[in-house]
N, C-alpha and C positions, 0 to 999 in steps of 0.2 A: 770515369763518369762520376758525378757527384752523388751523394746520398739521395738527393731528390730525384736524380735520374734513375737510380736503382729502385726507388720506391715506385716511380711511374712505370718502370718495366714490370715490376712484380704485380702492380695493379692491373696492367693489361693482361698479364698471364692469368690472374685469378678470374677476371671477367670473361676471358675467352674460354677458360676451363669450365666455368659455370654454364656458359651457353652450350658447350658440347655435352655436358652432363644432362642438360634439358632437351637434347636432341635438336638444338638449333644450330645445325652444322655450318650453314652458310655464314651466320653471324660469328660463330666460333673461328672459322677459317679466316675471316676478315680480321678478327681480333688478334689472332696469332701473327698474322702478317704485319699488323701494326707494331706488335711487340718485337718482331724481327727487325723492323725498320729502326726501332729505338735502340736495340742492342744486337746488331748483326753478328757479333763475335760470339754470342752465347748460344748454347745448344738447346735450352729448355723449350723455347718457342718453336723451334723446328720439330722437336719431339712431339709437342702438343698438336702442331699442324699436321704431322704425319698421322697421328692417331685419329684426328677428325676426318682426314681425307680417306682413311680406311673406312670409317663409319659411313661416310658419304658415298662409298663405292667409287672411289677415285684411286685405284691401286697404283697406277703408273705415277701419278703425282705423289702419292705417299712414298714410293720407293725413292724418288728424287729428294723428298724432304728428309727421309731417314739418312740418305747419303750425306746431306748437308749437316745433319745433327752429328753423325759419326765423325765427319771431318773436323768438327769442333771439339769432340771428346773421343779421340781415337782409342782410348783405353777402356771405354765403357762396354762391358759385356751385355748389359741390359739393352743398350741401343741396338746392338747387333741382333739381339733376340727379337726386337720390334720389327726390324727389316725382315728377318727370317720368317716371322709369322705371316707377312704379306706374301712372300714367295710360296709359302705352304698353301695359303688361300687361293693362289693362282695355279695350283697343281704343278708347282716347280720344286719337287722335293730335293733335287740335287743342289740347287742354289740355297735352299733353306738349310740343308744338312751342313754345307760348307760354312755358313754363318754360325750355326750352333756350335760346330766344332771349333771355330775360331774363338767364339765366346768362352768355351770351356778351357781353351789354352790360355786365354787372358785371365780367367778366373775359374779355376777348377771347382769352386764352391758355388757357382752361379746356378741356382735352382731352376730359374726360368729356362736356361740353356739345356740343363739335364732333362727336364720334363719335355721340352720341345723335341730333343733328340729321341727320347723314348717314344714319343707320339709318332715320329716318322718311322721308327723301327716297327712299331705295332702296325702302322698303316701298310708297311711292306711285308707283314707276316713274319718278321724276324724277331721272334720272342726272346731267343737266347741273347741276342745283342742288346735288346731293350733291358733285359734283366741285369746284364753286366753294368749298364749305366746306372740303373736303379741302385745297385749294390754300392755305388760310390757315394750315395747320399746317406750320411750317417749322423749320429749324435742327435741334437735337438731338432735338426731339420727333418729327421725321419718321422717326427710326430706332426709335421705340418699337414693340414687337411688336404692340400692339393697333392702332396706326396702320398698320403694314405689312399686317396682316390685313385691315383695313378697305379699304385701297387695292386689294388683290387681289380682295376681294368686290365692290367697286364696279366694277372693270374687268370682272369676270364679268357683273355685272348689266347693264352698258352694252353688252355684246357684244364688247368688245375682248379677245378670248381670248388673243391673243399677249401683250399687256401683262399680262393676268391670270396667264398661265403664268410669265412672267418674275418677276413679283412673288411668286407662291406658291413657285416654285422657290428664289428667294433667301431667302424666309422659312424654308423647310424646312432650309436649310443654315446658318442663323444660328447662330454659336457660342453655347453656353451654354443652348440650349433644353432644357427638361426633356422627359420622355417625353410628357406630355400635350400640350404645345405643339407638339412635332414631329409627333405623331400627327394633330392637327387640321390642321396645315399640309400634310401629305402627303395627307390625305383631300380637302382643298380642291384641291390640285394634281391629284389623280385626277379630280375632277369637271371641272376645266378641260380636262384632256387628253381626256376623253370627248367634250367639246364640240368639240375639235379633231379628232375621229375618229381617235384613236390609242389603240385599246382595249388593246393590249398594254402600253403604258406606263401607261395609266390603271389597269389592274388591278394592275400591279406597285406603283404608288404606294399604292393602296388597301390592298393586302396588307401592305405594310410599315407603314403607319399603323395598321392593325387589329392587327398583331402587337405593336406598342408598347402599344396600349390593353389588349390581353389580358394582357400582362405586368404592366401597372400595376395592374389590378384583380383579378389572379388570386387573391390571398390572401383578399380580401373575398368573391369568388365561391365559393371553396371552402367557406365557412362557411354557405352558403345553398343551398336547394333549387333546382336548375336548372329552367329553364322547361320543358325536355323532360320531366324527371322529374315536375314538377308536373302537366303536361298528362296524362301517362300515369296518374298516381295518380287524378286527378279523372275522367278518362274511364272508368277501370275502376270506380270507386265509383258514379258516377251512371249509368253504362251498365247496371249490375246492380241499381240501386235499384228498389224497388217503384213501381208506377205512381202511387200516392198521393203519393210524394215529389215528383213533378213537378206536382202540382195546386196552384193558388194557395191560400195560407192565407186563411181568411175575413177579411173586413173587419169591424171593430167600429165604427169612427167615421171621419168625414171627416178628412183631414189638411190643415191650413192650408198654403197656398202651393203646392199641387199644380198641375200644368199641365192645360190642357184636354185635351191629347192627349200621348202619351208614346212616343218612338221611341228605340231604342238602335241606334247605328251601330257595327258590329263587323266582325271579319274577321281581318286580319293586317296589320301595318305594311307600308306601301308598296304597298297594294292599291288605291289610289284613294280612300281615305276622306277625305283633305283636300279633294280636288276635289268630292266629293259633299257634304261639309259646307258648302262655300262655295255650292254650288248651292242647297241647302236654305235656308241662311241668307238668301238673297236674297228669299225669300217674306215678305211683310209680316206674315203670321200665324205665322211660325216664329221661335223663339229657339234658337240652337245653342250648345253649349258644347264647347270643344275640349280633350279629353284631361285633364279635371280628375279628381282622385281621389274621385269621388262615392261609390264603393262600396268604398273602401279599408278602412274600419272593418268593413264587412260581410264582406269577404273574410277579414280577420284573425280574426273571430269564428266564421265558419261554413265556410270552405273551406281553412283552413290545415292541417287534419288530418282524419282519418276521424271523430273524435269530433265535430268541428264540423259535418261533413256530416250526421251523425245528428241533431244538434240542429236543423239547418235543415229536415230532412225531417219533423221532428215539431213544428215551430213552431206555436204557438197563434195565434189571431186577435189577441189582445191584444199578444202579443210582436211579431207581424208589424207591427202598427200602429206600435209604438214604433220599429222599424227603418225603416219607411217614413218616418216623421216625421224620423228622423235623416238619411235621404237627402235629403229636400226641404229641410231646413235647410242642408245642405252646398251644395246647388245655389243656394239663395238668397244665399249668400255671394258668388256671382259674377254671377248674372243673375236678373231678375224674369221668371218664366215664367207668371204668372197670366193666364189667358185665352188662352194661346198653345199652339201645338204645340211641344213641347220635344224637341230632338234632342241626346241625350247621346252624343257621339262618343268611342269608346274602341276603336281598332283592336286593341289587345291585350286587350280585355275579353271576348273569346269565352268565356273560362273562367268568366265570371260568369253564364252562362245559367241554371244552377240557381237562383241568387239571384233573377234576374229572374222566372223561372217561379213561384217561391214568393211573392215580394213584389209583383210588378207583372204579373200574368197578363193585364191588359188592354193591355200595351205591345206595340208592333210592332217587329220586328227587321229592320233592313236589313243584309244580309250582303255585304260587298264582296269581289268576286273579281277576280283578274287572273291571267294566265298564271303558274303557279308558278315557272317559270324566270326570268321577269322580276322577280318578287317577291324571290326569293333573291338574285339578282344585285344588285338595288337595295339590299336590306338590308345586304349585305356592303360595298357601295361607299360608303354614306352615313355621315355622322357623326350620332350620337345622344347624348342625355343618358344616362348609364350607369344601368342598372337590371338586374334579373335577366334580362329578355328580351333587352335590347340587348347584354348581355355575350355572349350566344350569337352575336351578329352580328360578333364579333371574330375568328371563324374561319369559313371557308367551309363546312367539314364540319358544324360546330355550327349554322350558320344553316340548312342543309338539314335537319338532325336536328330542330331546333326547329319548322320549318315542318311537317314530317311529323307530329310529335307533336301539334301544335295542330290540324291538320286531322283527324287520327284522333280526337282528343277531340271536335272539333266534330261529326264524323259520329256518334259515340256519343250525344252530346247530342241531335242533331237526330232521331235514331231514337226518342227517348223523349218529346221535348217537343212540345206542341201549340201553342206560341206562333206567331202569324202571322209568317212569315219570307219575305222577298223577296230573291233574289240580284240584286245589281247588278254587272254586269260592266264593268270599266273600258273594255274594248274597245268595248262597246256604246255607252257615253257618247261615246267618240271617234268612232265611225262615224256615229251619228245622235243628237246631243245632245238635240234638242227632243223626239224621240219617246221616248227613254229617260227624260227628265225627266218627261214626262207620265205614264209608267207608274209611276215612283216616287211622284209626287204622288198619284196615284189610290190607290196602296197605303196611304199613310198618311192618306188621307181628305181631301186638299186638291185644289182645282182648280189646275191648272198656272198659273203667273204668269210674265209676260214677264221679270221681274227675275231669275228663277231661271236663265235662260240667260245673263244678263250676270254670270257668276260672277267675271270679271276685275274688274269694277267693285265687286262685293261684297268681294272680297279686298283691294282697295285701301283700303277703308274699315275693315277689320278687322285686328287683329294676328294674323297667321298664324305660329305658332311651331313648325312642323314642318319637316323637311328638304324637304318638297314645296312650300314657299312660292314659290320662284322659278319652278318649273314651272307652278304654278297661275296666277300673275300673268302668265305668258307666253301663256296661252290654250291652247285645244285644239290638239294636234298629234299626229302619229303616231310621233314619234321614239322614244318609250318602248315602243311596241308591237313585240314581237319583238326588242327590243334585245339580248336574250340571245344571239342568233345570232352577233353580232360577237364575243362572248366565249365561244363554244362550246368552244374548246380549254381555256380556263381552268376552265370549269364542268364539264368532262367527268367528274371524279371524283364529282360529286354528282348528275349527271343520272339515274342508275339509281334513286336514292332518290326522285326527284321524279316518275318515270314514271307511278306509279299515280294521282297527283293530276292530272297532265296528262290522262290518259285519263278519270278520273272526272269532270272538269269539262269534257270535250269539246274540249280544245285540240289542235291538230294535232301529231302526233309529230315528232321531230327529222328 
């Protein structure tokens, strides 16, 4: 191809890449396809296409695009790592491991492959194997931030808290870190210091890390409705809505791809939803999906403002079927739920109860509860992918305000909805796992299965992508029950705001 053809190809790549960086995935995908048409023998456009398809939650298409990129550059370890990451996101660790291993055979110095392999070993609780791979990273690569981060996480996973503290502290003080990197390092350090039973230092590290994150995202957050304001708006509208608005819209036709039974697992982040999801996923007749945006389009259409709420309240059967079909099509992009009981886990999805009532009146609701003081502490201390809700967790006062607003909204919803709802207390699972599991199974119409109690084994086979992953893989323990007491002095400013929920849910006062 001529120089002009090369320049045109590169221009298409740049334009598509820019669209992807701006979150315009449909435009980016179209752009990469144009680049492929211009130079079908080159791998770069297939690589960019695969990355955008991942971001757009099209994993099957992404795997195909990675295959085409790899076919055009079969000696590239980096491309193999890209495909491996998709398999890991789909909870297919064996396929991911095979690709990382192949990448390391092609290029023993491929850091992406080494770190990916370490992550899989850590996920499986195989710390010794992970350490062996980490030991192969030497020289200047050992000073890379992602390698230092991995070393600290591995030491934490292996229970070597002193080494983890030293690694994380050194990482946090590395010259040249940007705010995002330093924030993550400080939050990791806070987690380690909590494990070392140094709550004062742990809270200080978390507070510093969260302050950096708050500053980093303040401008973006200012342009959006806060989670507390959103909850107040929705609670007021649906709390005053006519009873008919809470009635399921009539069905006109069967929807292809629906599950045999349907469960929504909601509540509030850090209330034990990850543990409960792993328990349920152990049942052979259950398929669970972790925090996928299955109702994102529905929220944008019906809950983003009062006009949308009015449309939802008046939704016809034909319109409701169209939105039901859209939901099940989104689910099918991730899992096959046909003939199964499907658990849609969304701890921040409490606000979608009006949608569920109108579109899925046959669904059952599991509402996760945990001591509000432990929840707020945990949300403030942990690192999250940033969104409207988790931005609130960058300030202790805003975290408590958000919890208060969401629970008030939930109370307004529950006073109007007739959806079958079962409260699952984290403390009850800790105190008597088998008995509480049996009650949960009975509520959703299943016989309890022995595999449900072996949630550690289930978590080892699945890709758990929440801050609770390490705790779940460690098994049941009481360390997180009443942990707020060790931080009571730091929590003192927000405890009065939480008192009404402590009392409402029957937890002991301070």
